[in-house]
Steps between C-alpha positions, in 0.01 A plus 500: 500500500444584870767584757604221722339534848697434822301170544594387159867601569503307820345190325751514215804543726370233728479250208840590364684475837303224671441732801157556652315822414531605855882454485520694173281784642734509800809532283344773286389692809838466662670614164291806479552597868873459454496714177309779679728489808824508289373788275404698804834434673765471224326672208487203265397134478625275216310201381736324268352433153204745555654837599525726797287727707679835577410807703528819303455862596281714280576879487224760563342603185225723350197328363162599346156429639321350192156627610594872549834530310642657822863440577573310819812400697570142546716424792814286496444138605658162519361238272572121440581392140551162338784454260458198286802271453647449152437135521127555566483744197672254277272216604174696450602708198 
């Protein structure tokens, strides 16, 4: 089974909500923009029933170049993680 494309997602949500595809696309775009802004500013964004996006700091560490076997230093950095809500896990699993 193939993954659902954005167009298919918009069509499905449009049919379920009675909104136009354009309106649904606007809502999804606004939601993603809000999520990015909140994660950047506050450090997390919670979407009830799905989970939350959180900023996390990764420590500097030593890695290995797979081509040469040479040890390299990987710098510390900030990453974004998504933690799935228990309700979503229970519904899927």
